[in-house]
C-alpha positions in Angstrom: 2.6 -3.3 18.4 1.5 -4.1 14.8 1.4 -1.5 12.0 3.1 1.7 13.1 3.5 3.6 9.8 1.9 3.6 6.4 2.5 5.8 3.4 1.4 6.2 -0.3 3.7 8.3 -2.4 3.5 9.4 -6.0 6.6 9.7 -8.2 5.4 13.1 -9.5 3.0 15.9 -8.7 1.8 16.5 -12.3 1.6 14.5 -15.6 0.7 15.0 -19.2 -2.6 13.6 -20.4 -1.9 9.9 -21.0 1.2 10.0 -18.9 2.3 7.5 -16.4 3.7 7.7 -12.9 4.6 5.3 -10.0 2.8 4.8 -6.7 4.7 3.3 -3.8 2.8 1.8 -0.8 4.8 1.4 2.4 3.9 -0.6 5.6 6.0 -0.6 8.7 5.3 -2.9 11.6 6.8 -3.7 15.0 6.6 -7.1 16.6 4.2 -7.9 19.4 5.6 -9.4 22.6 4.1 -12.2 24.6 5.2 -13.9 27.9 7.6 -16.8 27.3 5.9 -19.8 28.9 9.3 -21.5 29.4 10.9 -18.4 31.1 8.5 -16.5 33.3 9.1 -12.8 33.3 10.6 -13.0 29.8 8.9 -11.8 26.7 9.3 -13.2 23.2 8.5 -11.4 19.9 5.7 -12.6 17.6 4.7 -11.1 14.3 3.3 -7.6 14.5 0.8 -8.4 11.8 -0.3 -11.5 10.0 -2.5 -12.4 7.0 -2.3 -8.8 5.8 -4.5 -7.8 2.8 -4.1 -4.3 1.3 -6.5 -3.3 -1.6 -5.8 -0.1 -3.5 -8.3 1.1 -6.1 -7.4 4.0 -8.4 -10.1 6.3 -9.7 -11.6 5.7 -13.3 -9.3 8.6 -14.5 -6.4 6.1 -14.2 -5.5 2.5 -14.9 -2.7 0.4 -13.4 -0.3 -0.6 -16.2 2.5 -2.2 -14.3 3.2 -4.0 -11.0 6.6 -4.7 -9.5 7.3 -7.5 -7.0 6.8 -6.2 -3.4 9.6 -6.5 -0.9 7.3 -8.8 1.1 4.3 -10.8 0.1 2.7 -11.0 -3.3 0.7 -8.5 -5.4 -1.9 -9.1 -8.1 -4.2 -7.0 -10.2 -7.9 -7.9 -9.8 -8.7 -5.5 -12.6 -7.1 -2.5 -14.3 -8.0 -0.3 -11.3 -7.4 -2.5 -8.3 -4.2 -4.0 -6.9 -4.3 -6.5 -4.0 -1.2 -7.0 -1.8 -1.0 -9.9 0.6 1.6 -10.5 3.2 1.7 -13.6 5.4 3.5 -11.9 8.3 5.4 -8.7 9.0 7.8 -7.8 11.8 8.3 -11.3 13.2 11.3 -10.5 15.4 12.1 -6.8 14.7 10.6 -3.7 13.1 10.2 -4.3 9.4 9.1 -2.3 6.4 7.5 -3.7 3.2 7.0 -1.7 0.0 5.0 -2.2 -3.2 5.4 -0.1 -6.3 3.0 0.0 -9.3 2.7 2.1 -12.4 -0.5 4.1 -13.2 -1.5 5.8 -16.4 -3.8 8.8 -16.7 -6.7 7.8 -19.1 -9.7 9.8 -18.2 -11.1 13.3 -18.8 -10.3 14.5 -15.3 -9.2 18.1 -15.0 -7.6 20.2 -12.3 -6.2 18.5 -9.2 -7.3 14.9 -9.1 -7.4 12.4 -6.3 -5.6 9.3 -7.5 -7.3 6.8 -5.3 -10.9 5.8 -5.1 -10.2 3.8 -2.0 -7.6 1.9 0.0 -8.2 -0.7 2.6 -6.2 -2.7 5.1 -7.0 -5.8 7.0 -5.0 -8.2 9.2 -5.7 -11.2 11.5 -5.0 -9.1 14.6 -7.6 -6.6 13.8 -5.0 -3.8 13.3 -5.8 -0.6 11.5 -3.8 1.3 8.9 -4.7 4.3 6.9 -3.0 5.3 3.7 -2.8 9.0 2.5 -4.8 9.8 -0.6 -2.4 11.9 -2.8 -3.5 14.2 -5.6 -2.0 14.7 -9.0 -2.5 17.4 -11.7 -3.0 16.3 -15.3 -1.7 19.4 -17.2 -3.2 18.7 -20.7 -6.8 17.6 -20.8 -7.3 16.9 -24.5 -7.3 13.1 -25.3 
């Protein structure tokens, strides 16, 4: 089956200028099933997704200031605006969810409702697809 659910959630809907908030990325996958060569007519589970790479880039109005350990895989900052999350395999025998949380600070002169992400991408060895929502936040004081 592969990836069956993705989400990107903000810890708040508005922040003060210079304020911080958390972003949580979620991936849920179901295993794939293949015919068992040793038992014809029987299927065995294999990982729903392997060699997963998620890249999340926040807009220049924000910078990533903190990164927690994901529940699966590893996460690194490639710069202050980009986090890269890699997972070797997900949903090897049953449905599985992995999450990553990171902290973002408002630093730019953005006003009004602001889209947090510049882009998000997903790639895996099976050629699966996943789309993350692009949440908005409202900085409520614009003087820096």
